[in-house]
Backbone atoms as SQL, in Angstrom:
CREATE TABLE atoms (id INTEGER PRIMARY KEY, chain TEXT, resi INTEGER, resn TEXT, atom TEXT, x REAL, y REAL, z REAL);
INSERT INTO atoms VALUES
  (1, 'A', 1, 'MET', 'N', 11.314, -22.893, 9.881),
  (2, 'A', 1, 'MET', 'CA', 11.177, -23.437, 8.551),
  (3, 'A', 1, 'MET', 'C', 12.549, -23.654, 7.907),
  (4, 'A', 2, 'ALA', 'N', 13.574, -23.122, 8.534),
  (5, 'A', 2, 'ALA', 'CA', 14.908, -23.316, 7.988),
  (6, 'A', 2, 'ALA', 'C', 15.308, -24.782, 8.021),
  (7, 'A', 3, 'ALA', 'N', 14.787, -25.530, 8.983),
  (8, 'A', 3, 'ALA', 'CA', 15.145, -26.941, 9.107),
  (9, 'A', 3, 'ALA', 'C', 14.659, -27.751, 7.925),
  (10, 'A', 4, 'THR', 'N', 13.564, -27.369, 7.316),
  (11, 'A', 4, 'THR', 'CA', 13.054, -28.110, 6.165),
  (12, 'A', 4, 'THR', 'C', 13.925, -27.887, 4.942),
  (13, 'A', 5, 'VAL', 'N', 14.594, -26.753, 4.893),
  (14, 'A', 5, 'VAL', 'CA', 15.440, -26.433, 3.744),
  (15, 'A', 5, 'VAL', 'C', 16.881, -26.882, 3.978),
  (16, 'A', 6, 'LEU', 'N', 17.406, -26.562, 5.151),
  (17, 'A', 6, 'LEU', 'CA', 18.821, -26.811, 5.412),
  (18, 'A', 6, 'LEU', 'C', 19.104, -28.218, 5.928),
  (19, 'A', 7, 'ASN', 'N', 18.194, -28.796, 6.708),
  (20, 'A', 7, 'ASN', 'CA', 18.331, -30.149, 7.203),
  (21, 'A', 7, 'ASN', 'C', 19.629, -30.334, 7.997),
  (22, 'A', 8, 'SER', 'N', 19.857, -29.405, 8.933),
  (23, 'A', 8, 'SER', 'CA', 21.029, -29.524, 9.796),
  (24, 'A', 8, 'SER', 'C', 20.566, -29.406, 11.251),
  (25, 'A', 9, 'PRO', 'N', 21.360, -29.914, 12.187),
  (26, 'A', 9, 'PRO', 'CA', 20.968, -29.821, 13.608),
  (27, 'A', 9, 'PRO', 'C', 20.794, -28.374, 14.070),
  (28, 'A', 10, 'ARG', 'N', 21.618, -27.493, 13.573),
  (29, 'A', 10, 'ARG', 'CA', 21.522, -26.078, 13.955),
  (30, 'A', 10, 'ARG', 'C', 20.223, -25.461, 13.420),
  (31, 'A', 11, 'ALA', 'N', 19.843, -25.823, 12.192),
  (32, 'A', 11, 'ALA', 'CA', 18.601, -25.302, 11.613),
  (33, 'A', 11, 'ALA', 'C', 17.397, -25.812, 12.399),
  (34, 'A', 12, 'VAL', 'N', 17.423, -27.071, 12.809),
  (35, 'A', 12, 'VAL', 'CA', 16.331, -27.623, 13.619),
  (36, 'A', 12, 'VAL', 'C', 16.252, -26.895, 14.944),
  (37, 'A', 13, 'GLU', 'N', 17.402, -26.660, 15.544),
  (38, 'A', 13, 'GLU', 'CA', 17.460, -25.946, 16.821),
  (39, 'A', 13, 'GLU', 'C', 16.875, -24.535, 16.692),
  (40, 'A', 14, 'MET', 'N', 17.216, -23.833, 15.633),
  (41, 'A', 14, 'MET', 'CA', 16.707, -22.482, 15.418),
  (42, 'A', 14, 'MET', 'C', 15.198, -22.484, 15.147),
  (43, 'A', 15, 'SER', 'N', 14.715, -23.471, 14.412),
  (44, 'A', 15, 'SER', 'CA', 13.279, -23.567, 14.154),
  (45, 'A', 15, 'SER', 'C', 12.514, -23.780, 15.461),
  (46, 'A', 16, 'ILE', 'N', 13.030, -24.646, 16.315),
  (47, 'A', 16, 'ILE', 'CA', 12.404, -24.876, 17.616),
  (48, 'A', 16, 'ILE', 'C', 12.437, -23.601, 18.445),
  (49, 'A', 17, 'TYR', 'N', 13.539, -22.876, 18.406),
  (50, 'A', 17, 'TYR', 'CA', 13.671, -21.614, 19.145),
  (51, 'A', 17, 'TYR', 'C', 12.630, -20.604, 18.676),
  (52, 'A', 18, 'VAL', 'N', 12.441, -20.494, 17.363),
  (53, 'A', 18, 'VAL', 'CA', 11.470, -19.539, 16.808),
  (54, 'A', 18, 'VAL', 'C', 10.052, -19.918, 17.220),
  (55, 'A', 19, 'VAL', 'N', 9.723, -21.210, 17.140),
  (56, 'A', 19, 'VAL', 'CA', 8.383, -21.663, 17.529),
  (57, 'A', 19, 'VAL', 'C', 8.146, -21.374, 19.005),
  (58, 'A', 20, 'ARG', 'N', 9.121, -21.645, 19.828),
  (59, 'A', 20, 'ARG', 'CA', 8.976, -21.364, 21.265),
  (60, 'A', 20, 'ARG', 'C', 8.820, -19.870, 21.526),
  (61, 'A', 21, 'ALA', 'N', 9.512, -19.042, 20.774),
  (62, 'A', 21, 'ALA', 'CA', 9.381, -17.595, 20.950),
  (63, 'A', 21, 'ALA', 'C', 7.965, -17.140, 20.605),
  (64, 'A', 22, 'PHE', 'N', 7.393, -17.670, 19.520),
  (65, 'A', 22, 'PHE', 'CA', 6.021, -17.311, 19.159),
  (66, 'A', 22, 'PHE', 'C', 5.018, -17.820, 20.190),
  (67, 'A', 23, 'LEU', 'N', 5.250, -18.995, 20.740),
  (68, 'A', 23, 'LEU', 'CA', 4.372, -19.510, 21.789),
  (69, 'A', 23, 'LEU', 'C', 4.422, -18.614, 23.028),
  (70, 'A', 24, 'LYS', 'N', 5.619, -18.196, 23.388),
  (71, 'A', 24, 'LYS', 'CA', 5.776, -17.302, 24.543),
  (72, 'A', 24, 'LYS', 'C', 5.062, -15.977, 24.299),
  (73, 'A', 25, 'LEU', 'N', 5.201, -15.433, 23.097),
  (74, 'A', 25, 'LEU', 'CA', 4.528, -14.185, 22.757),
  (75, 'A', 25, 'LEU', 'C', 3.014, -14.351, 22.837),
  (76, 'A', 26, 'ARG', 'N', 2.498, -15.472, 22.350),
  (77, 'A', 26, 'ARG', 'CA', 1.057, -15.726, 22.403),
  (78, 'A', 26, 'ARG', 'C', 0.582, -15.832, 23.848),
  (79, 'A', 27, 'GLU', 'N', 1.363, -16.479, 24.707),
  (80, 'A', 27, 'GLU', 'CA', 1.008, -16.588, 26.114),
  (81, 'A', 27, 'GLU', 'C', 0.986, -15.220, 26.788),
  (82, 'A', 28, 'ILE', 'N', 1.961, -14.392, 26.460),
  (83, 'A', 28, 'ILE', 'CA', 2.020, -13.055, 27.050),
  (84, 'A', 28, 'ILE', 'C', 0.814, -12.234, 26.611),
  (85, 'A', 29, 'LEU', 'N', 0.477, -12.297, 25.330),
  (86, 'A', 29, 'LEU', 'CA', -0.680, -11.550, 24.835),
  (87, 'A', 29, 'LEU', 'C', -1.981, -12.063, 25.442),
  (88, 'A', 30, 'ALA', 'N', -2.094, -13.367, 25.588),
  (89, 'A', 30, 'ALA', 'CA', -3.310, -13.932, 26.168),
  (90, 'A', 30, 'ALA', 'C', -3.456, -13.538, 27.628),
  (91, 'A', 31, 'SER', 'N', -2.356, -13.422, 28.329),
  (92, 'A', 31, 'SER', 'CA', -2.414, -13.070, 29.749),
  (93, 'A', 31, 'SER', 'C', -2.635, -11.574, 29.955),
  (94, 'A', 32, 'ASN', 'N', -2.348, -10.776, 28.964),
  (95, 'A', 32, 'ASN', 'CA', -2.485, -9.336, 29.134),
  (96, 'A', 32, 'ASN', 'C', -3.562, -8.810, 28.179),
  (97, 'A', 33, 'LYS', 'N', -4.801, -8.837, 28.627),
  (98, 'A', 33, 'LYS', 'CA', -5.931, -8.426, 27.793),
  (99, 'A', 33, 'LYS', 'C', -5.856, -6.953, 27.434),
  (100, 'A', 34, 'ASN', 'N', -5.348, -6.124, 28.319),
  (101, 'A', 34, 'ASN', 'CA', -5.244, -4.690, 28.041),
  (102, 'A', 34, 'ASN', 'C', -4.312, -4.441, 26.860),
  (103, 'A', 35, 'LEU', 'N', -3.199, -5.132, 26.828),
  (104, 'A', 35, 'LEU', 'CA', -2.256, -4.986, 25.727),
  (105, 'A', 35, 'LEU', 'C', -2.894, -5.450, 24.416),
  (106, 'A', 36, 'ALA', 'N', -3.629, -6.547, 24.476),
  (107, 'A', 36, 'ALA', 'CA', -4.292, -7.047, 23.272),
  (108, 'A', 36, 'ALA', 'C', -5.325, -6.040, 22.768),
  (109, 'A', 37, 'ARG', 'N', -6.078, -5.427, 23.674),
  (110, 'A', 37, 'ARG', 'CA', -7.073, -4.426, 23.279),
  (111, 'A', 37, 'ARG', 'C', -6.400, -3.223, 22.638),
  (112, 'A', 38, 'ARG', 'N', -5.306, -2.762, 23.236),
  (113, 'A', 38, 'ARG', 'CA', -4.590, -1.610, 22.678),
  (114, 'A', 38, 'ARG', 'C', -3.996, -1.932, 21.309),
  (115, 'A', 39, 'LEU', 'N', -3.494, -3.158, 21.144),
  (116, 'A', 39, 'LEU', 'CA', -2.979, -3.560, 19.835),
  (117, 'A', 39, 'LEU', 'C', -4.097, -3.582, 18.794),
  (118, 'A', 40, 'ASP', 'N', -5.285, -4.028, 19.194),
  (119, 'A', 40, 'ASP', 'CA', -6.428, -4.018, 18.273),
  (120, 'A', 40, 'ASP', 'C', -6.804, -2.593, 17.879),
  (121, 'A', 41, 'GLU', 'N', -6.791, -1.670, 18.851),
  (122, 'A', 41, 'GLU', 'CA', -7.097, -0.271, 18.553),
  (123, 'A', 41, 'GLU', 'C', -6.058, 0.326, 17.606),
  (124, 'A', 42, 'LEU', 'N', -4.804, 0.014, 17.852),
  (125, 'A', 42, 'LEU', 'CA', -3.737, 0.507, 16.988),
  (126, 'A', 42, 'LEU', 'C', -3.891, -0.033, 15.578),
  (127, 'A', 43, 'GLU', 'N', -4.213, -1.299, 15.458),
  (128, 'A', 43, 'GLU', 'CA', -4.415, -1.901, 14.142),
  (129, 'A', 43, 'GLU', 'C', -5.589, -1.242, 13.416),
  (130, 'A', 44, 'ALA', 'N', -6.661, -0.946, 14.140),
  (131, 'A', 44, 'ALA', 'CA', -7.825, -0.291, 13.524),
  (132, 'A', 44, 'ALA', 'C', -7.461, 1.104, 13.036),
  (133, 'A', 45, 'ARG', 'N', -6.691, 1.847, 13.829),
  (134, 'A', 45, 'ARG', 'CA', -6.274, 3.193, 13.397),
  (135, 'A', 45, 'ARG', 'C', -5.385, 3.123, 12.171),
  (136, 'A', 46, 'ILE', 'N', -4.488, 2.172, 12.140),
  (137, 'A', 46, 'ILE', 'CA', -3.596, 2.029, 10.981),
  (138, 'A', 46, 'ILE', 'C', -4.396, 1.671, 9.739),
  (139, 'A', 47, 'GLU', 'N', -5.359, 0.758, 9.885),
  (140, 'A', 47, 'GLU', 'CA', -6.199, 0.373, 8.748),
  (141, 'A', 47, 'GLU', 'C', -6.974, 1.576, 8.223),
  (142, 'A', 48, 'LYS', 'N', -7.475, 2.409, 9.125),
  (143, 'A', 48, 'LYS', 'CA', -8.237, 3.600, 8.717),
  (144, 'A', 48, 'LYS', 'C', -7.337, 4.567, 7.947),
  (145, 'A', 49, 'LYS', 'N', -6.129, 4.780, 8.449),
  (146, 'A', 49, 'LYS', 'CA', -5.200, 5.674, 7.768),
  (147, 'A', 49, 'LYS', 'C', -4.791, 5.125, 6.407),
  (148, 'A', 50, 'LEU', 'N', -4.582, 3.814, 6.331),
  (149, 'A', 50, 'LEU', 'CA', -4.209, 3.210, 5.059),
  (150, 'A', 50, 'LEU', 'C', -5.327, 3.363, 4.041),
  (151, 'A', 51, 'ALA', 'N', -6.570, 3.229, 4.497),
  (152, 'A', 51, 'ALA', 'CA', -7.700, 3.400, 3.585),
  (153, 'A', 51, 'ALA', 'C', -7.746, 4.835, 3.066),
  (154, 'A', 52, 'THR', 'N', -7.499, 5.796, 3.935),
  (155, 'A', 52, 'THR', 'CA', -7.484, 7.202, 3.527),
  (156, 'A', 52, 'THR', 'C', -6.350, 7.448, 2.536),
  (157, 'A', 53, 'HIS', 'N', -5.200, 6.874, 2.797),
  (158, 'A', 53, 'HIS', 'CA', -4.060, 7.045, 1.893),
  (159, 'A', 53, 'HIS', 'C', -4.326, 6.381, 0.542),
  (160, 'A', 54, 'ASP', 'N', -4.976, 5.217, 0.575),
  (161, 'A', 54, 'ASP', 'CA', -5.306, 4.545, -0.677),
  (162, 'A', 54, 'ASP', 'C', -6.234, 5.401, -1.527),
  (163, 'A', 55, 'GLU', 'N', -7.214, 6.047, -0.886),
  (164, 'A', 55, 'GLU', 'CA', -8.133, 6.924, -1.616),
  (165, 'A', 55, 'GLU', 'C', -7.375, 8.100, -2.218),
  (166, 'A', 56, 'ALA', 'N', -6.448, 8.680, -1.459),
  (167, 'A', 56, 'ALA', 'CA', -5.675, 9.818, -1.958),
  (168, 'A', 56, 'ALA', 'C', -4.802, 9.412, -3.139),
  (169, 'A', 57, 'ILE', 'N', -4.187, 8.252, -3.043),
  (170, 'A', 57, 'ILE', 'CA', -3.339, 7.778, -4.140),
  (171, 'A', 57, 'ILE', 'C', -4.185, 7.519, -5.379),
  (172, 'A', 58, 'ALA', 'N', -5.361, 6.932, -5.197),
  (173, 'A', 58, 'ALA', 'CA', -6.246, 6.683, -6.334),
  (174, 'A', 58, 'ALA', 'C', -6.679, 7.995, -6.987),
  (175, 'A', 59, 'ALA', 'N', -6.960, 9.014, -6.180),
  (176, 'A', 59, 'ALA', 'CA', -7.341, 10.314, -6.732),
  (177, 'A', 59, 'ALA', 'C', -6.190, 10.937, -7.518),
  (178, 'A', 60, 'MET', 'N', -4.963, 10.810, -6.999),
  (179, 'A', 60, 'MET', 'CA', -3.803, 11.358, -7.711),
  (180, 'A', 60, 'MET', 'C', -3.580, 10.630, -9.034),
  (181, 'A', 61, 'LEU', 'N', -3.703, 9.315, -9.020),
  (182, 'A', 61, 'LEU', 'CA', -3.530, 8.552, -10.250),
  (183, 'A', 61, 'LEU', 'C', -4.602, 8.915, -11.277),
  (184, 'A', 62, 'SER', 'N', -5.817, 9.129, -10.819),
  (185, 'A', 62, 'SER', 'CA', -6.896, 9.522, -11.720),
  (186, 'A', 62, 'SER', 'C', -6.597, 10.879, -12.348),
  (187, 'A', 63, 'ALA', 'N', -6.114, 11.824, -11.526),
  (188, 'A', 63, 'ALA', 'CA', -5.777, 13.151, -12.045),
  (189, 'A', 63, 'ALA', 'C', -4.641, 13.070, -13.061),
  (190, 'A', 64, 'ILE', 'N', -3.648, 12.243, -12.787),
  (191, 'A', 64, 'ILE', 'CA', -2.524, 12.089, -13.717),
  (192, 'A', 64, 'ILE', 'C', -3.004, 11.499, -15.034),
  (193, 'A', 65, 'LEU', 'N', -3.872, 10.493, -14.950),
  (194, 'A', 65, 'LEU', 'CA', -4.408, 9.890, -16.173),
  (195, 'A', 65, 'LEU', 'C', -5.223, 10.890, -16.978),
  (196, 'A', 66, 'GLN', 'N', -5.982, 11.742, -16.305),
  (197, 'A', 66, 'GLN', 'CA', -6.747, 12.772, -17.013),
  (198, 'A', 66, 'GLN', 'C', -5.811, 13.758, -17.704),
  (199, 'A', 67, 'LEU', 'N', -4.729, 14.105, -17.037),
  (200, 'A', 67, 'LEU', 'CA', -3.766, 15.032, -17.655),
  (201, 'A', 67, 'LEU', 'C', -3.077, 14.380, -18.848),
  (202, 'A', 68, 'MET', 'N', -2.808, 13.099, -18.752),
  (203, 'A', 68, 'MET', 'CA', -2.139, 12.403, -19.848),
  (204, 'A', 68, 'MET', 'C', -3.062, 12.233, -21.060),
  (205, 'A', 69, 'ASN', 'N', -4.355, 12.114, -20.816),
  (206, 'A', 69, 'ASN', 'CA', -5.301, 11.878, -21.893),
  (207, 'A', 69, 'ASN', 'C', -6.065, 13.131, -22.302),
  (208, 'A', 70, 'SER', 'N', -5.598, 14.306, -21.923),
  (209, 'A', 70, 'SER', 'CA', -6.313, 15.525, -22.283),
  (210, 'A', 70, 'SER', 'C', -6.238, 15.739, -23.793),
  (211, 'A', 71, 'PRO', 'N', -7.303, 16.303, -24.382),
  (212, 'A', 71, 'PRO', 'CA', -7.308, 16.498, -25.829),
  (213, 'A', 71, 'PRO', 'C', -6.264, 17.536, -26.246),
  (214, 'A', 72, 'GLN', 'N', -5.731, 17.348, -27.417),
  (215, 'A', 72, 'GLN', 'CA', -4.749, 18.291, -27.951),
  (216, 'A', 72, 'GLN', 'C', -5.444, 19.618, -28.245),
  (217, 'A', 73, 'PRO', 'N', -4.787, 20.729, -27.951),
  (218, 'A', 73, 'PRO', 'CA', -5.417, 22.014, -28.246),
  (219, 'A', 73, 'PRO', 'C', -5.573, 22.197, -29.759),
  (220, 'A', 74, 'LYS', 'N', -6.627, 22.918, -30.138),
  (221, 'A', 74, 'LYS', 'CA', -6.887, 23.163, -31.548),
  (222, 'A', 74, 'LYS', 'C', -5.840, 24.140, -32.068),
  (223, 'A', 75, 'ARG', 'N', -5.159, 23.753, -33.149),
  (224, 'A', 75, 'ARG', 'CA', -4.079, 24.587, -33.677),
  (225, 'A', 75, 'ARG', 'C', -4.491, 25.148, -35.025),
  (226, 'A', 76, 'ARG', 'N', -4.033, 26.328, -35.259),
  (227, 'A', 76, 'ARG', 'CA', -4.278, 26.947, -36.566),
  (228, 'A', 76, 'ARG', 'C', -3.298, 26.383, -37.577),
  (229, 'A', 77, 'GLY', 'N', -3.732, 26.352, -38.804),
  (230, 'A', 77, 'GLY', 'CA', -2.853, 25.906, -39.861),
  (231, 'A', 77, 'GLY', 'C', -1.779, 26.951, -40.172),
  (232, 'A', 78, 'ILE', 'N', -0.747, 26.507, -40.844),
  (233, 'A', 78, 'ILE', 'CA', 0.336, 27.412, -41.218),
  (234, 'A', 78, 'ILE', 'C', -0.082, 28.168, -42.472),
  (235, 'A', 79, 'GLY', 'N', 0.215, 29.443, -42.486),
  (236, 'A', 79, 'GLY', 'CA', -0.086, 30.251, -43.684),
  (237, 'A', 79, 'GLY', 'C', -1.352, 31.077, -43.511),
  (238, 'A', 80, 'PHE', 'N', -1.691, 31.798, -44.548),
  (239, 'A', 80, 'PHE', 'CA', -2.862, 32.674, -44.523),
  (240, 'A', 80, 'PHE', 'C', -4.101, 31.877, -44.859),
  (241, 'A', 81, 'THR', 'N', -5.116, 32.063, -44.003),
  (242, 'A', 81, 'THR', 'CA', -6.435, 31.472, -44.277),
  (243, 'A', 81, 'THR', 'C', -7.476, 32.585, -44.214),
  (244, 'A', 82, 'ALA', 'N', -8.523, 32.446, -44.945),
  (245, 'A', 82, 'ALA', 'CA', -9.565, 33.471, -44.993),
  (246, 'A', 82, 'ALA', 'C', -10.804, 33.011, -44.250),
  (247, 'A', 83, 'ASP', 'N', -10.624, 32.314, -43.125),
  (248, 'A', 83, 'ASP', 'CA', -11.755, 31.886, -42.315),
  (249, 'A', 83, 'ASP', 'C', -12.214, 33.064, -41.458),
  (250, 'A', 84, 'ILE', 'N', -13.197, 33.782, -41.921),
  (251, 'A', 84, 'ILE', 'CA', -13.668, 34.974, -41.217),
  (252, 'A', 84, 'ILE', 'C', -14.552, 34.600, -40.039),
  (253, 'A', 85, 'GLY', 'N', -15.251, 33.486, -40.108),
  (254, 'A', 85, 'GLY', 'CA', -16.199, 33.097, -39.084),
  (255, 'A', 85, 'GLY', 'C', -15.552, 32.642, -37.776),
  (256, 'A', 86, 'GLU', 'N', -14.325, 32.224, -37.777),
  (257, 'A', 86, 'GLU', 'CA', -13.684, 31.725, -36.567),
  (258, 'A', 86, 'GLU', 'C', -13.000, 32.858, -35.817),
  (259, 'A', 87, 'ASP', 'N', -13.042, 32.786, -34.490),
  (260, 'A', 87, 'ASP', 'CA', -12.421, 33.816, -33.638),
  (261, 'A', 87, 'ASP', 'C', -11.216, 33.252, -32.928),
  (262, 'A', 88, 'ASP', 'N', -10.168, 32.879, -33.616),
  (263, 'A', 88, 'ASP', 'CA', -8.972, 32.328, -32.987),
  (264, 'A', 88, 'ASP', 'C', -7.930, 33.362, -32.776);
């Protein structure tokens, strides 16, 4: 994609090189089904771990929000009060 921005012979050459590298990689993966299967398994494990981590992060954020929004403790007024009914 550098050739579309730079418009130089070297950029065109590099773009062709990158496309050829991806084609070669695709051919290698297509020829090696075992490697493709293992990559799929690895991707599934990573997705599972990411989902678990996302849940943990969401739980932590929820706990932080609860701590930030906790009600202020009830405070006694300054000075002498004759409230006999309260047990503070």
